[in-house]
C-alpha positions as CSV (number, residue, x, y, z in Angstrom):
1,M,-51.2,192.2,6.8
2,A,-52.0,189.0,4.6
3,E,-54.5,186.4,5.2
4,S,-53.7,184.3,7.8
5,V,-53.1,180.3,7.2
6,L,-54.6,179.2,10.2
7,E,-57.0,181.0,13.0
8,A,-58.1,180.2,16.0
9,R,-61.6,182.0,16.6
10,D,-63.3,183.0,19.9
11,I,-61.9,179.1,20.9
12,Y,-63.6,177.9,24.9
13,K,-62.6,175.1,26.6
14,S,-63.6,173.4,29.6
15,F,-62.6,169.8,31.9
16,G,-65.5,169.9,33.9
17,S,-65.7,172.8,36.1
18,N,-62.8,173.8,34.8
19,N,-62.6,176.7,32.4
20,V,-58.8,176.6,30.5
21,L,-59.3,178.7,27.0
22,E,-62.2,181.9,27.0
23,G,-62.4,183.1,23.9
24,V,-59.3,182.8,22.6
25,S,-58.4,184.3,19.1
26,V,-55.0,184.0,17.6
27,R,-53.4,184.1,13.6
28,F,-51.1,182.3,12.2
29,Y,-49.7,183.6,8.8
30,E,-47.6,182.0,5.9
31,G,-43.9,182.5,5.9
32,R,-43.8,183.3,9.8
33,V,-41.9,182.8,12.7
34,Q,-44.7,183.1,15.8
35,A,-44.2,182.8,19.4
36,L,-47.2,181.4,21.7
37,L,-46.0,182.1,24.8
38,G,-47.5,181.8,28.8
39,V,-46.9,180.4,32.1
40,N,-47.2,176.4,32.4
41,G,-51.0,176.1,32.8
42,A,-51.8,179.3,30.6
43,G,-53.9,177.1,28.0
44,K,-50.8,177.0,25.9
45,S,-50.3,172.9,25.3
46,T,-54.9,173.2,25.3
47,L,-55.0,175.6,22.2
48,V,-52.8,173.5,20.6
49,K,-53.8,170.5,20.8
50,I,-57.4,172.1,19.8
51,L,-55.5,173.4,16.5
52,Q,-54.3,169.9,15.7
53,G,-58.0,167.5,15.9
54,V,-56.8,166.4,19.5
55,Y,-59.7,168.2,21.4
56,Q,-62.5,169.8,19.9
57,A,-63.4,173.3,21.1
58,D,-66.6,173.6,23.3
59,K,-66.9,176.2,21.2
60,G,-65.7,178.9,18.9
61,D,-63.9,177.9,15.0
62,I,-61.0,176.8,13.2
63,L,-59.9,178.8,10.0
64,L,-57.4,177.4,7.6
65,N,-56.7,179.5,4.5
66,G,-59.8,181.3,5.4
67,E,-62.5,178.3,5.5
68,K,-64.0,176.8,8.8
69,I,-62.8,173.2,9.3
70,V,-63.8,170.8,12.0
71,Y,-61.1,168.2,12.4
72,S,-62.0,164.7,12.3
73,G,-59.0,164.0,14.7
74,P,-54.9,164.2,14.6
75,A,-54.0,162.7,11.2
76,D,-56.6,165.2,9.5
77,A,-55.1,168.2,11.0
78,L,-51.5,166.3,9.9
79,K,-53.1,165.2,6.2
80,R,-53.6,169.4,5.8
81,G,-50.4,170.1,6.5
82,I,-50.1,170.9,10.3
83,S,-48.0,169.4,12.2
84,M,-46.1,168.8,15.8
85,V,-42.9,168.3,17.3
86,F,-44.0,167.8,21.4
87,Q,-41.4,168.1,24.2
88,E,-41.5,165.0,25.0
89,L,-40.6,163.2,22.0
90,N,-42.3,160.5,20.4
91,M,-40.2,158.0,18.2
92,F,-39.5,154.7,17.9
93,G,-36.2,153.8,20.0
94,E,-35.9,150.2,19.0
95,M,-36.4,151.8,15.1
96,S,-33.7,153.5,13.2
97,V,-33.4,156.5,12.3
98,T,-34.2,156.2,8.8
99,E,-37.4,153.9,9.7
100,N,-38.4,156.9,12.4
101,I,-38.1,159.4,9.6
102,I,-39.6,158.1,6.2
103,G,-42.9,156.9,8.4
104,S,-45.6,155.6,6.3
105,H,-43.4,157.2,2.5
106,R,-41.4,154.1,2.1
107,I,-39.8,153.8,-1.1
108,K,-41.1,150.3,-2.9
109,T,-39.8,148.4,-5.8
110,H,-42.4,146.0,-7.6
111,G,-44.2,146.2,-4.4
112,M,-41.5,145.1,-1.8
113,I,-39.7,147.8,0.5
114,N,-36.5,149.4,-1.1
115,W,-34.6,150.3,2.3
116,K,-31.4,150.9,0.3
117,A,-33.6,153.9,-1.4
118,C,-35.5,155.1,1.5
119,R,-32.0,155.5,3.5
120,Q,-30.2,157.0,0.5
121,S,-33.5,159.6,0.8
122,V,-33.4,160.1,4.6
123,R,-30.0,160.6,4.1
124,A,-30.2,163.3,1.7
125,H,-33.2,165.4,3.6
126,L,-30.7,165.3,6.6
127,D,-27.6,166.9,4.6
128,E,-29.9,169.4,3.6
129,L,-31.4,170.3,7.3
130,G,-27.5,170.2,8.2
131,I,-28.1,167.3,10.7
132,S,-25.0,164.7,10.6
133,I,-26.8,161.4,12.6
134,D,-26.3,158.3,11.4
135,E,-29.2,157.2,9.5
136,T,-29.0,153.5,10.5
137,V,-28.3,153.5,13.8
138,Q,-31.3,152.7,16.4
139,V,-33.0,155.9,17.7
140,K,-32.5,154.5,21.7
141,E,-28.9,155.0,20.5
142,L,-29.1,158.3,20.4
143,S,-28.5,161.6,22.9
144,L,-31.9,163.2,24.2
145,A,-30.2,166.1,22.2
146,D,-30.1,164.0,18.8
147,Q,-33.6,162.2,19.4
148,Q,-34.9,166.2,19.3
149,L,-33.2,166.3,16.0
150,V,-34.3,163.5,14.3
151,E,-37.7,164.6,15.7
152,I,-37.7,167.7,13.6
153,A,-36.5,166.1,10.8
154,R,-39.3,163.7,10.9
155,C,-41.7,166.5,11.0
156,V,-40.5,168.2,8.6
157,Y,-40.1,165.4,6.0
158,E,-43.7,165.9,5.8
159,K,-43.9,168.5,4.4
160,P,-46.1,170.5,6.6
161,K,-47.4,173.9,6.3
162,I,-47.8,175.0,9.5
163,L,-44.6,173.4,12.0
164,F,-45.5,174.0,16.2
165,L,-42.4,173.2,18.5
166,D,-42.7,172.8,21.4
167,E,-39.8,173.7,23.3
168,P,-37.3,172.4,20.7
169,S,-34.1,173.7,21.9
170,S,-34.5,172.8,25.4
171,S,-32.1,170.1,25.1
172,L,-29.7,171.3,22.7
173,S,-26.2,172.1,23.2
174,K,-25.1,175.8,21.3
175,A,-24.0,174.5,18.1
176,E,-27.3,172.3,18.0
177,E,-29.0,175.0,18.5
178,E,-27.8,176.4,15.6
179,I,-28.6,174.2,13.4
180,L,-32.1,174.0,14.6
181,Y,-32.0,178.4,14.1
182,R,-30.8,177.7,10.4
183,L,-33.5,175.7,9.9
184,I,-36.1,177.5,11.4
185,R,-35.1,180.2,8.9
186,R,-35.0,178.2,6.1
187,L,-38.5,176.6,6.6
188,K,-39.3,180.0,7.3
189,E,-38.1,181.5,3.9
190,T,-39.9,178.6,2.0
191,G,-43.3,180.2,3.2
192,I,-44.0,177.7,6.1
193,C,-45.4,179.2,9.6
194,V,-43.2,178.1,12.4
195,V,-44.9,178.2,15.6
196,L,-42.6,178.6,18.5
197,I,-43.8,177.5,22.2
198,T,-41.0,178.6,24.1
199,H,-40.2,180.3,27.7
200,K,-36.7,181.4,26.4
201,M,-36.9,185.4,25.7
202,E,-33.9,184.9,23.7
203,E,-35.1,182.8,20.7
204,V,-38.3,184.9,20.8
205,F,-36.3,188.5,19.7
206,E,-34.3,186.8,17.6
207,L,-36.3,184.2,15.9
208,C,-39.8,184.9,16.0
209,D,-42.1,188.1,13.8
210,Q,-44.6,187.9,15.9
211,L,-45.9,186.9,19.6
212,S,-49.2,186.0,21.4
213,V,-49.2,185.7,25.2
214,L,-51.4,183.8,26.9
215,R,-52.5,184.2,31.4
216,D,-55.2,182.3,32.8
217,G,-57.1,180.9,29.4
218,R,-57.3,184.2,27.4
219,V,-54.9,186.0,25.3
220,T,-53.2,188.9,27.6
221,A,-50.9,190.6,24.5
222,S,-50.6,189.9,20.4
223,G,-48.8,191.7,18.1
224,D,-44.8,192.1,16.5
225,V,-41.6,191.3,18.4
226,A,-40.1,194.7,17.9
227,E,-42.9,196.3,19.9
228,F,-42.1,194.0,23.3
229,D,-39.0,193.9,25.6
230,V,-38.2,191.1,28.2
231,D,-40.0,192.7,31.2
232,R,-43.5,193.6,28.9
233,I,-43.5,190.2,28.2
234,T,-43.0,188.6,31.4
235,G,-45.7,191.2,32.9
236,D,-48.2,190.4,30.2
237,M,-47.6,186.3,31.2
238,L,-47.6,186.7,35.1
239,G,-49.6,190.1,35.6
240,K,-46.3,191.2,37.3
241,T,-42.7,191.4,36.6
242,V,-40.3,189.0,37.8
243,D,-36.4,188.9,38.5
244,I,-34.7,185.2,38.9
245,F,-31.4,186.4,37.8
246,K,-31.1,188.7,40.3
247,R,-27.2,187.7,41.3
248,S,-26.2,185.9,44.1
249,S,-23.8,187.8,46.5
250,V,-22.8,185.7,48.7
251,T,-21.8,181.9,49.5
252,N,-23.6,179.8,51.6
253,G,-23.0,176.3,53.0
254,N,-21.5,175.0,55.9
255,Y,-17.9,174.0,54.9
256,D,-17.4,172.3,58.5
257,K,-19.5,169.4,57.0
258,V,-18.9,167.2,54.1
259,L,-22.0,165.7,52.8
260,M,-20.3,164.1,49.9
261,E,-16.8,163.8,48.6
262,V,-16.3,162.6,45.0
263,Q,-13.0,161.5,44.6
264,K,-11.1,161.1,41.2
265,L,-14.5,159.4,39.5
266,G,-14.2,158.4,36.4
267,I,-16.2,156.3,33.6
268,P,-14.8,155.3,30.4
269,R,-16.4,157.6,27.9
270,K,-18.0,159.4,29.9
271,F,-15.8,161.5,32.3
272,E,-12.4,161.4,34.0
273,D,-10.8,162.6,37.3
274,I,-14.1,164.2,39.0
275,S,-12.8,165.4,42.4
276,F,-15.1,167.8,44.6
277,K,-16.9,167.8,48.1
278,L,-20.6,169.0,48.8
279,Y,-21.1,170.5,51.9
280,E,-24.3,170.8,53.9
281,G,-26.3,173.7,53.4
282,E,-24.7,174.7,50.2
283,I,-26.2,174.9,46.7
284,L,-23.4,173.5,44.4
285,A,-23.6,173.6,40.3
286,F,-22.1,171.9,37.6
287,A,-22.2,174.0,34.2
288,G,-21.0,173.0,30.5
289,L,-22.8,172.8,27.3
290,V,-24.7,169.7,26.1
291,G,-22.2,166.7,25.9
292,S,-19.9,168.6,28.5
293,G,-20.6,164.8,30.7
294,K,-22.6,166.8,33.5
295,S,-25.9,165.1,33.2
296,E,-23.8,161.3,32.9
297,L,-21.7,162.4,36.0
298,A,-25.4,163.3,37.7
299,R,-26.6,159.4,36.7
300,A,-23.6,157.9,38.0
301,L,-24.2,159.3,41.7
302,F,-27.3,157.9,41.6
303,G,-26.7,154.7,40.3
304,V,-28.5,154.9,37.2
305,N,-28.0,152.1,34.8
306,G,-25.2,150.4,37.7
307,V,-22.2,151.8,35.4
308,K,-19.2,150.7,36.7
309,Y,-16.8,153.5,37.5
310,T,-13.2,154.3,38.9
311,G,-12.4,156.1,41.7
312,K,-14.8,157.2,45.5
313,I,-17.8,158.0,46.3
314,L,-18.0,159.0,50.2
315,V,-21.2,160.2,51.5
316,D,-21.3,161.8,55.4
317,G,-17.4,160.0,55.1
318,K,-18.6,156.7,54.7
319,P,-18.0,154.5,51.6
320,Y,-20.4,154.5,48.9
321,A,-20.5,152.7,46.1
322,P,-24.0,152.8,43.6
323,S,-24.8,150.3,41.3
324,A,-28.4,151.0,41.5
325,P,-31.1,154.1,42.7
326,Y,-32.2,152.3,45.3
327,D,-28.7,152.2,47.2
328,A,-28.7,155.7,46.4
329,S,-31.5,156.5,48.1
330,A,-31.0,154.1,51.0
331,Q,-28.1,156.8,51.4
332,G,-30.5,159.8,50.7
333,I,-29.8,160.7,48.1
334,G,-32.7,161.4,45.5
335,Y,-32.5,162.6,41.7
336,V,-34.0,164.7,39.4
337,P,-33.7,163.4,35.9
338,I,-33.2,165.6,32.7
339,S,-36.3,163.7,31.1
340,R,-39.5,164.0,33.7
341,K,-42.1,161.6,30.9
342,E,-39.4,158.8,31.4
343,E,-37.9,158.7,34.1
344,G,-39.6,161.4,36.8
345,I,-42.7,160.5,37.3
346,F,-45.3,157.0,37.0
347,T,-47.3,157.9,34.6
348,N,-51.2,157.3,35.1
349,F,-50.6,157.2,38.5
350,E,-52.5,160.4,40.9
351,A,-49.9,163.0,42.0
352,K,-50.4,161.7,46.1
353,S,-48.3,158.6,44.8
354,N,-45.9,160.1,42.4
355,I,-44.8,162.4,46.1
356,S,-45.1,159.1,48.2
357,S,-43.6,156.8,46.5
358,A,-39.6,157.2,47.6
359,M,-41.1,157.3,51.1
360,L,-43.2,154.2,51.6
361,A,-41.1,152.9,54.3
362,K,-42.4,156.1,56.1
363,L,-46.1,154.9,56.0
364,G,-45.8,151.4,57.6
365,F,-46.3,148.1,55.9
366,F,-50.2,148.7,55.7
367,I,-50.1,151.7,54.6
368,D,-51.1,154.6,56.3
369,R,-53.5,156.8,53.7
370,K,-53.9,158.9,56.4
371,K,-50.5,159.8,56.8
372,E,-49.8,159.5,53.2
373,D,-52.4,162.7,52.9
374,D,-51.2,164.9,55.2
375,I,-47.5,164.8,54.0
376,T,-48.0,164.5,50.6
377,G,-50.8,167.7,50.7
378,R,-48.2,169.3,53.3
379,M,-45.6,168.8,50.4
380,M,-48.3,170.2,47.2
381,E,-48.7,173.3,49.9
382,E,-44.9,173.8,50.5
383,F,-44.2,173.8,47.0
384,N,-47.2,175.3,45.5
385,V,-48.6,172.7,43.1
386,R,-51.5,173.9,41.3
387,P,-54.0,172.5,41.2
388,R,-53.6,171.0,44.7
389,N,-55.7,167.9,44.1
390,L,-53.4,165.0,45.8
391,H,-55.6,162.7,43.3
392,Q,-54.7,164.2,40.0
393,N,-53.0,162.0,37.5
394,I,-49.8,163.3,37.2
395,V,-50.0,163.9,33.2
396,N,-52.7,166.3,33.6
397,F,-50.4,168.6,35.8
398,S,-48.1,171.1,33.7
399,G,-44.7,170.3,33.2
400,G,-43.4,173.0,36.0
401,N,-46.1,171.4,38.3
402,Q,-44.4,168.3,37.5
403,Q,-41.6,169.0,38.0
404,K,-42.3,170.5,41.8
405,I,-43.8,167.1,42.2
406,V,-40.8,165.7,41.3
407,L,-38.5,167.5,43.7
408,S,-41.2,167.6,46.4
409,R,-40.9,163.6,46.2
410,W,-37.4,163.6,47.6
411,I,-38.3,166.2,50.4
412,A,-40.7,164.0,51.7
413,A,-38.6,161.3,51.7
414,D,-36.1,163.1,54.0
415,K,-33.1,163.0,51.5
416,R,-30.6,165.4,52.5
417,I,-28.2,165.3,49.5
418,V,-30.6,166.5,46.1
419,L,-29.5,166.0,42.8
420,L,-31.2,168.3,39.9
421,D,-30.7,168.0,36.3
422,E,-31.8,170.7,34.4
423,P,-34.2,171.4,36.5
424,T,-36.0,174.4,34.3
425,R,-36.0,172.3,31.1
426,G,-39.4,173.7,29.3
427,V,-40.3,175.1,32.3
428,D,-41.7,178.7,32.6
429,V,-40.6,181.6,34.2
430,G,-43.1,182.0,37.5
431,A,-42.5,177.8,37.8
432,K,-38.5,178.7,37.2
433,Q,-38.6,180.8,40.0
434,E,-40.8,178.4,42.4
435,I,-38.3,176.0,41.9
436,Y,-35.3,178.0,42.7
437,D,-36.8,179.7,46.0
438,N,-37.8,176.7,46.7
439,L,-34.0,175.4,46.3
440,R,-32.6,178.1,48.6
441,R,-35.0,177.3,51.6
442,L,-33.7,173.6,51.1
443,A,-30.3,174.8,51.3
444,S,-31.0,177.0,54.1
445,E,-32.6,173.8,56.1
446,G,-29.5,172.3,56.1
447,I,-29.9,169.9,52.2
448,G,-27.0,169.7,49.7
449,I,-28.5,170.5,46.3
450,I,-26.4,169.8,43.3
451,I,-28.0,171.3,40.0
452,F,-26.6,170.0,36.7
453,S,-27.5,173.0,34.2
454,S,-26.4,174.6,30.9
455,E,-28.4,177.7,32.1
456,T,-26.3,180.0,32.8
457,N,-27.6,183.2,34.2
458,E,-30.1,180.9,36.3
459,L,-27.0,179.3,38.3
460,L,-25.9,182.7,38.9
461,S,-28.6,183.6,40.9
462,S,-28.8,180.2,42.9
463,S,-25.4,178.3,43.2
464,D,-22.9,178.8,45.7
465,R,-20.0,177.1,43.8
466,I,-19.8,176.5,39.9
467,I,-17.4,173.6,38.4
468,I,-17.3,173.9,34.6
469,M,-16.8,170.3,32.4
470,R,-15.6,169.9,29.2
471,E,-15.2,167.1,26.9
472,G,-16.1,164.9,30.5
473,K,-13.4,166.6,32.5
474,M,-13.5,169.8,35.1
475,V,-11.9,172.5,33.8
476,K,-12.5,175.3,36.4
477,E,-14.3,175.8,39.9
478,L,-15.3,179.2,40.5
479,V,-17.3,181.5,43.2
480,T,-20.8,182.6,42.1
481,A,-20.7,185.4,43.7
482,E,-16.9,186.6,42.1
483,T,-17.6,185.2,38.8
484,T,-20.1,186.3,35.3
485,S,-21.7,184.7,33.1
486,E,-19.1,185.7,30.2
487,E,-16.4,183.3,32.3
488,I,-18.3,180.3,32.7
489,L,-19.2,181.1,28.9
490,M,-15.4,180.7,28.3
491,Y,-14.1,178.1,30.1
492,S,-17.4,175.8,29.0
493,I,-16.5,176.7,24.9
494,A,-12.9,176.9,25.3
495,G,-11.7,174.9,28.6
496,K,-8.5,176.2,30.9
497,E,-7.1,178.3,28.1
498,A,-9.6,180.1,28.1
499,V,-9.5,183.0,30.0
500,K,-5.5,183.3,30.2
501,E,-5.6,187.5,30.3
502,V,-8.2,187.3,32.5
């Protein structure tokens, strides 16, 4: 095999008494797409941060083009052609797409920034990548999916030798995924090494040439993708095989008890004429592609942004008009948003505070710290949050464990209805199984759950009914036990006329 362009050789890294990496060796090759796999907490993020110059290894070497190097910091790694697109985006929302992409490469004329030339350069760059986003718009005005594409375009503008992509398609529609996939293949053809950190097995088999699997800080498998199948990969990741996509064969829920009823709900340019009922102990799913309106519906039901709507919402048969999340919480409704970093967690606060934040009324005017510790400790145990450390900063937990903490927040606060928008976005296969096991457990206890997701196979394994949305409208309601992923996809793409002949 050709000489590796980047190599991590026998890397060790510990944080206090926690051994995160123990003798990890991985090679990355020019002109190849390689997958870096492992459950949350396996050591992937720490390894990549060492390769990016964010951390220094306790022991071991980094080789670039066969020569040992020591980074002075992340900027040094970037200068050497090593770039990274993180799952949680790092852009300036108040600045334009052009300003974010062009960065320090601003074009000047007579010592002054030539913004017209800068915009033309960025426009040409976006056109080359097949991205039809207005280069003059502020990033904060873009959808999460478009922001993801701009972040990737920004990194590619730097002309990297090695590009790490952390869950790059987690918030993209099928059409946007194809843009991303074409871009990755084009980068590969130009000799760039693309490293995918992903939990989507279909991406591994469709895009990648090689893969490496980490478990508990060690490499458990490495080789050509053609040598692997899904069972082998999940076995290497978890030490056992799992089947989170086991089809649901029954329909649960107490259909004599309606927890929430929505009647002809609408928000201009978002969605319209949405009507449904959520029953006690039921898991109701809203499926649809990115842009279908399902995320906007979730936010409206929780009162996010206080947007005015038409129609009615009833909770326990009584009118409910949320103008803010506080109103929703007061009515016994919890919400797990699509973006953990921006809306789900309280950064720089410990796990205990993140869990107890929605139940302060239960703890008294002068917070009963012992009661807080007892309840939050029990939640961390029930949801299998690891490490089970109440005082650890939330940002130091893996993405999957952060998601479990956000979900447990609402259960600790005794909410009877929980809304979850893309609950397994950026979450590994083991954490996915735990999240859905917990949702089924909560439903069995009478909690009403609504999942808004584009992960069809997961909905088929976890929900009782599926309502499909397309272009802001409900197009079909299906009983999960009686439908297929193909039927769901056909309705999601083509709407009411999708399956006339079925």
